[in-house]
N, C-alpha and C positions, 0 to 999 in steps of 0.2 A: 660393562667391559669388554663385551665384544667389539663394541667400537673404537674404545682403548686399544683394545689390542692393536687392532687395522692400525690405528695410528701411530702405532711404535713398531711396524712392520710383518705383523701376522699375516700371512695370507686367509683367503676363507677357507682351505682345503687344509686347515691346520687339523683338524679334527682327524683328520685321514693320514696327515704326515705324520700324528703323535699319537700312536695306536693307546688307546686307555686300557691301563691291566687292570685295574680296580677303582670302584669308585664307593665311597659314604657318603650316603646324603646327608645334609644337614638336618639337626635334631634341637626341639628346645632346650635338650641335656648337655651337648656336645658345643652348641654354639656356633659352629663352624661345619663346611663340610671338605673332604679330603678324597684328591684322585690319585692317582700313581700311574705317571704315561710313561711310554719306552721311548728311551734317548738313546735307544746304542748306536755306538759308531758317530754320534754328536760330540763338538767338541765346545758349543755353542748351541743356546737356544734359535737364533735367527742372527740373521746377519746384523753383526754390531751390539747384540744382544747379549745376555749374563753367560759368561763362561760356565763351563762344566768342569768341574774336578776328572783327572784323567783315571777311566776303569768304572767311569758313572754309566750305567745301563737304565738306571730307571730315577724319574723324578715325583717326588712326592709334593704335590701343590694342595697348601690350605688355603682356605679362603672364610672368614668370617667376623666375628667382633672382636675386636681390634684389641680391646680391655682384657680380651679372653684369650688370643692369639699371641701376645706378648707373653704373657706366661709360660711358652712353650720355646722362645726364640732365646738363641745365645749370640748372635751376630747380626749383622744387617749388611745389605748389597749397599755398598755408595755408589755414587755418578758414574765413576771411573771404570768401573765392572769391579771392582778390587772389594773383600772383605774386612769387615775390622768386628769387635767384641759389640756386645747390642749389653752398656749398663745400665743399673737402676736408672741414672740419671738421664740417659736416652732413652729409658721407657716413657720416663717422665713428662721429657720433651714430646715425645711422640701423643701420649697422650693430651699435651696442653693442644697439639694440633687436630686432635681428633674434637675436645671442647670447642676448637675457634669454627670448626666446620659446622659443628652439629650447632651450637647459637646461631646458624644461620640454617636451620632447618634442612640442612645436608645428611644424607646417611651415610655413614663413614663404616667401610668395611677395611679391613687390613689383610694383605698377601704374602704369608710366607710359602719355602719350600724346601726343599733336604733331597739334596741328589744322594743316590745309594747304587754299589756293585748289584744288590740283591737284595729279595725282598726279607724284612726281619722277622719272618713268621714262615713256619709252613705251609706254601699255598694248598698241600695234599691234606692237611690237617681239618677235618671236618667238625672238630670237636670247638676249634676256635671260635670264639663268637666274635661278632662286628665291631664292638666296643674293644677286646680284645687287641684285633688287629688293627684299631683306630688308635689305641694308645701305642703299639710298635710303633708306629708312624709319624708320631706327632712329636718325638721330642728332638732337642737339638736343632729346631728350624731357624730357618734366615729369614730374616723380616727383608721382605723387597720392596714393598709401600704400604701406601693407603689409597683408594678410592671411594671418593664423593661423587654422590649423586642426588637428585630433587627428583620427586613427582611435586607437576604444579598441581596445586588447589583445584577439588573439580567446580567445574561452575555450578555455583549456588549453593554452597557447601556453607559458608560462612553466612548467608543469608538466612539458611535453615535453620542456623545452631541458633540464630539471633530468634527466628519464629518460634522456636522450640520452648526457647526462653520464656518468650514472652505467652506461651503456652502453659505455663509454669513446669516445664518439663528440665531436669536436671543433668544435662549432659556431662557426662564423664569419661574420658577415653582410657582406656587399658591397651598399651602396648610395649612391645619388647624393645623398641629403641631407645638408646642413650638417653637419660632423663634430661641433659640440654636440648639433643635432637626434638625429644616429645614436646617440651616447654614451645619449642620454636613452631611445630605446627598445631600446637593447641592455641596458640597465641593469633597466627596464621588465617585461621578457621574461628574466632571467636568462641572456642571455648574456654582460654581462661581472656579474663577481661584488663584492661588499662587498671583497674582498681583490686585486683586478686592481688594476693601475696603472694608470688611466686615459692616462699619457703614453707608455707603449709599449703598452700593449694595442687603443688607437682608434687610427688615424693618418690624415689624409689621405691618398688617393691622389695627390695632386703630391708626396710622399715617393720615390714608387715610381720617378717620371720627373723629378729634377729635371733644369731646363733639357731638357723637352721630352724627355730620351732616358733610356731607361729604364737602372734599375744593373744592374751587371755579375750575373751569373746568382749567384755565390756571397752577392754584398750583397744580392739580393732575397729567396736562400732564408732567409739567417738574419733577415732582415724578416718574413715572412710566418709562417715558424717559431712567432713568438710574437704574431702581431697577433689579435684578434679581432673587430677591427669596421674596414671599411675604409670610408671615406665620401669623400661626392666624387669618384665613380667615373668613369669613362668606358667605354665597350663593350671597348676596346682591355686596359682594365687585366682584364675577368675573365679573359681567356683567360691571360695574363700568370701572373697570380695560380693559376688552374688547374696552369700548366704547371709553377710554381714548387715547387707540393704536389706534383706527381707524382715531379718531381727528388727527393724528399725520400723517397719511396716510399710516399705515400699513395695509397690508392686512393680515385679525388675523383669523387665525384656533385656534379652541378652542375643547379640549375634555373634557368629563365628563360621570358621570354612574351615578346621581341622577337624583331625582324627580325637587332637586334645583337647578340642573345645566342646565333644560331647558332653561330659558330667555338668559342665558348666550350663550348655545348651536345656542340657535336660532339667536341673536345677531351677531353674529361671521360670517365671510365671509365665515368659511368653520367651520360648526359641527360634530367634532367626536366621536360620541359614544362609549361605551365600550362593545365589543360583548360579553361579558363573566358574567360581575357582573352588567354591564349597565339595569337599569330600561326601562321599556317600554317607558316613558312617555319621557325620556332622546334620548331613539333611533329615536322617533318618532319627537323631535326637532331636531334631526340631518339631516347632509346631506350625512355621509357618516358613516359604523361602524367598527371602528377595531375589529376583530373578536379574535385576542388572547392579547390585551391587552398589548401590547406591545412596547415603544418608537422605540427599532430598525425598527418595521415595519414601521413607519412612515416614518424613516431616508431612508430604503429603497427602501421606495413608491416614494418619492422624486428623489430618483437616477434614479428609474426605468420610473417615469412620465418625466425627464427630457432630458432621452433617446429616449420615444415616441415623444416627440418635436421635440428632434433634428431630428429625422427619418423624420418627417413631413416636416423638413423645407428643409431637403436634396431631399427630394423627388419633391417638388415646384421647387428647383434649379433647379433641374436635367431636369426634364420634360418642364418647361420654357424655360429652353434654349436652347433644341435640337428646341423648339418649333418656338423659335424667330430665328433659323437659317434658319430653313424651309422657312418663311417668306423672310429673306432676299436675300435668293437661287432664291426663285420664282421671286421676286421682282427684283433682278439684272437681271435676264433672262429677264424680260418681259420691263424693260427700256433699256437697252443695245441693243434688238432685237436678241440675242442669242435665240435658242430654250429653250423651258422649257423642267428643262432636267429630271421631271417626270410627268407621267401621274396621273391623280385625284385617279385613282386606286390602285396607286402606291404610294400614300402618306396615302391611307388609311391603308393599309397594313403595311406603315412602324409607324405608330401611334397604330395601334391596337395589332399588332404580333409581333414587333420588340422592339418599345418601350417601351411599357407598361411594360412587365416584369421585365427588371430592374428596373424601376422607383419605382414599388414595392418592389422590394427587397431591394431597398433603404430605404425605410420606414419602412423596419424590420431591421436595421440595428442597431448592438449589439455596445452599450453605448459607449465611452471612458471612458478608467478607473479613466482619470480626472475632469469626466464632473460635479464630486460634487465642485470642484475649482473652477467652474466657478460662476461670480456674477448672484446672483438671476434679472430678468428679470425686468424693470418697469412694473408696471403694464397696461399700455395703450399702451405697445411696440406691432408694427404689427406683424405678422409672419412673413413675409420678411421684413428686415428692408434695410435703403440703401443701405447699403454696400454690402446686396446681389446680389439686382439688378443692381448695376455695374458689380456684379461677373456674374451675369448671362448674361448681354448684352454683356461682353468681352470673355464670354466663347462662346454665340452664334456667333458672330464677328469670332472667333478663328476658328471654323468650318464650316463657311460660307465660307471663306477665302480659306482654303483646301480643299474643296469641291468642290468648284467653278473652283481652279486651278486642281484639278483634269480631271475637267469637260471639259475644254479648253483643254488639252493633248489630253483627249479620241476624243475631236470632231474633231481637228487634223490628229490625226491618222487613224480614222476611214472614216471620210468624205474629204479625199482628201486636206485635209488642211485649210478646210471653216470653219469658228465658225459662221456667221451671217445667221440667217433663210432664208432670201432672196437667197442665194446664194447655200445653201444647198439644198433647194426646186428643182435647175437646174438639180442636178445630176441624176446620173442613179442609180438606186434600191436607193434612200435616205432611204426611209421609215426606211429598214433593218439596214442602214448603222447610222442612228441614234440611230436606237435599239442599236443598240453595244455600243454606246460611253452612252447611260443610264443607259445599264446593268454595267458596269464598276463603273459608278459613283453613280449605285445604291449599290452595292456589300462594294464599299471605304464608304459610309453614314453608312451601317450599321456597318460597323467594325468600324468605326468613333466613332458614339454613343456609340457603346460595351466598346471601349476604356474611353469615355468620363463617362460614367455610373462608372466606378470604380475610376477615378480620383474625382469624386462626393461623396464619400464614405467622404472625408473630405475636407474641406474648406481649410485649412492650412498645412497639412500634404502630406508627398509624397505619391504615388500611391503603393510601395513599404509595407508602414508600414503598418503590420499589414493585408497583403495581403488577403490571405486566409480566413481572419475571420469570412466574411458574408458568410455562407453556401447556403443561400437562391441566394444571388448573383452568385453561381455557377451555380447553376441552371436555372436561368432565362436566363444567357449568353448560356447553352446549347441548352437551347429553342430556344432563337432567333435565333443563328447558324446553328440549325436546321429549321427552317424557312425560313430563309435564302437560303438555298440549294436548300430546295424544291422549294421555287419560282423561282429561276434562273436556275434548271436543269431538274424539271420534264416536261416533253414535253406536246405538248398542253396548260396546264397550265400555264407554265412560256412563252410561246410566242405566244398564241393565246389570254388569259385573265389579265397576266401580260406585255405582250409583255418587256420580258427581254430574253436574247441568252446567257446563260452561258456559253454553249459547245462552240457558235462562236464566244466569243470574245478570245479565243485561250491563250497560257502561258504568253502572252504580256499582255492583258488585267488583268490579275489577280494580274501581278505583279503591274503594274500602279496604281490597287486600292488599294496596301498596302501602296501609298506613304500616304493617305489620315488619315489612323489610328497614323502613326509612326508622322505625323506633326502636326496631335491633341494631340498626347501624350507629344510632347517637349514642344507644346507653352502651352496646358491648366496646363503642371506642372510649368512653367517660369510664368503662370499669379498667380500662388498660391502667389509668395511670395508679389505682390503687395495685394492680399486680406488678406494676412496675415497681412501686415502690419494694413490694417481697420479694424482686428479682433482686433487686440493687442489696437489701438489707441480707439475703442468702449468699450471694458474691461476695458480701464485705467481711464475713463471716469467715469463708474460703482464704479470701488475702490476708486475713488478720492472722490466720494460720501462718501462711507463707512468710508472712513479715516478720512475725514471730521466729522461723526456723534462720530465714536469712540475718535475723540480730545474732541468734545463738552462733550461726557459723564466720559469721562477722568480729565476733567475739574469741574464735577460736582463732580465727587469723592476728588479728592483732594483741592478742595475748594468750602467745603459745602456752605461758606460764597455765592456764586454764586446763590444759590436757592433762590426763594421765600423767603422775610420773614416769613411765616406762615408755613415753614415749617422748620422753624429754630431751636433748642432746643425743640420740642414737642416728648418726650420720650414716650413710649407705657406705660399704666398703667399696673403695675407688676401684678395685680390682675385680670387684664381682661382674660378673660376665652379662650381658644385658638376654633378653630372650623377646619370641615372639609370640604376641597375645594382640587379642582384639581390644577394642576402645568400649567406653560404657555410655550410657546414655537414659538416663532414670526419669520416672514419671511417677505422680503424686497419688495417695489413698487416703482415707479417710485417717486411720490411725496414723499414718505417715504425716500427716498434718498437723493432726490432735496432739500428736506428742514431740511437735515442733520439728520434723526432719527435713528440710530441704524441697524443692523446688522438684519437678518430674514432668510425660508423654503418654500416651495408649495404647489397647492392644486392636489391630486389624488384622483378624483375622483372614485366614488362609483364604480364600475367596479365587477361584480360579479368573474370574471375571468380577471384580469390586467394578469394574468400569472398562472400556475398550482398550486394550492395551493396557491391562493391570502390572501392576508390580510384584503383586503379593501372588503367589501358588500355593492352594490348597494342597495341605498334605496328611493330617491325619483328623478324621472324623471326628474322633473323640474329644481332641484339644483345639479344635476350629472353633467350638461356640466359644470358650472359655478366652482365647486368645481374642477373636472378633470383637467380642463384647466388652473387654479393658480397652482396647484401642479406640472403640467406635464412643465409648464413654468417657473416655478422655481420662480414665483415671490412672494408668501406668504411672507409677511414679520413679522405675528406673528401667532406661532400658542400654543394654549393652552392643555396642557394634567395633568392628574391626578398625582400627587407624587407617589403612588403605581404603576404607570407605571416603573418604576426607580426601584422597588425592589422585 
């Protein structure tokens, strides 16, 4: 608007030349902004500008939603500077122009004015409210014209929306824009796809509240289940939409920036406030703060969150499998009467020195490139799934069988063919012979667990896939190997403290120890075939739920008669004014999918530095856990963000 004013002749000093007497800011209820300027002694606004009636000392200027301002206009300014009445037909012509601009994703404002000799109210009356002053100044306006502007789509937003869809995230936009503008924007950023029916996928929020009363819960849920774009929304509409999505089982994330967004931000499972444009009230009501106000950061946060969660699962699966193997091995020795294959101090050394570094490295595993293609996890899904338990027990058993076999061969070689405790105790120097057998087994176990840490980097992909992709794993394995050789080769420390004899076992002992890691590698990789099949079965179940929801939504799109009767044939009042509201982005939960409720994305908790240059700022300690867990697990069903994040 400032640029347009300069083009028609206004100077940079216009604000100083036209002293502002009163300003009534824009609000979602008024749908317009009003200012009153002092024009005393002027006959026209500027050279060649609009003439002012004689005796005019004040000029009331109003800008806002065209279909709202037109209600208060009784005349219009013509190109030659003259004025003529504004008829109902003229208003429809103006609205037609607004429609044409809106279809091109332009945001349209109407500008009107009214010259006055004095203020239409007592300026000294302190009892007058802002709304009363506004009502006194807005009558009998003169329509000056329309201003159309466009904000180009932010780089990456269309691709991010598609990525969100691929992640099972249903992206819904809530905006105060005119319906046609909202549809055009939604198409530009891929929220609306070519196959979507605009009549059912995009609605005016007036349909949520016919006769200014919100629809019954059942009808509201039927409407919100299939709509991707809500236009001309009021602040209270956001809260009702969030509640409706939650009733359908969706884990809902909502973004907002204004004071009026606070109730919806607080109601949502994950409230995300805008860090740049957001008010302090919105930030206080939210769980997280988006520091760059960009939707792309949200999708990146989802990917990062899923990566972290997958790393946790790999960490747990690895550490549990090796500990299960430890228990199996010791239990086998005790039950069968074979000498226990390691001492308590050796067990402690294994857990703290050789097992822990690789397990930590697994927790820092880079995400799979296809991680956003995974289906969002149900809300109540445990960290360790049933198929993971089977995988852990299976790999623990493989590790146990291999190490027990190495131990048996070691006992037979170093203990003169004896394997039972009672027989070995009768041998001369039996303690050193048993120490040699335990040393070979100890070395073999460390090597096998190191191999197991590499196979644990993926539940279903072969070990050579991106073999060196995790630099932390290389560091952890080097550390574990250095500790191993220190434990078996350093005099006194190895023989007297850990009771290991790495030099005494000879070349044969080291070769025999290699059987463990080789056997573990072959059998664990073979076990991935079964684990991969289980993973596919699980993902297919999640996909089936989403497909069922897609079919239900498609039926609503293609057969509007299947919707509740209260929703049919209720077109929005074309003169109902627009409002400014944020947009919505859904994400899935167990109940959401089981009942068939639409695709969805996740809670990336507020962590001050999820990674360097993080986009989410930590806010409330009590809500960070829930928020981050949802994004990380990728279970979120619904995410709500402002439309301006796309522009």
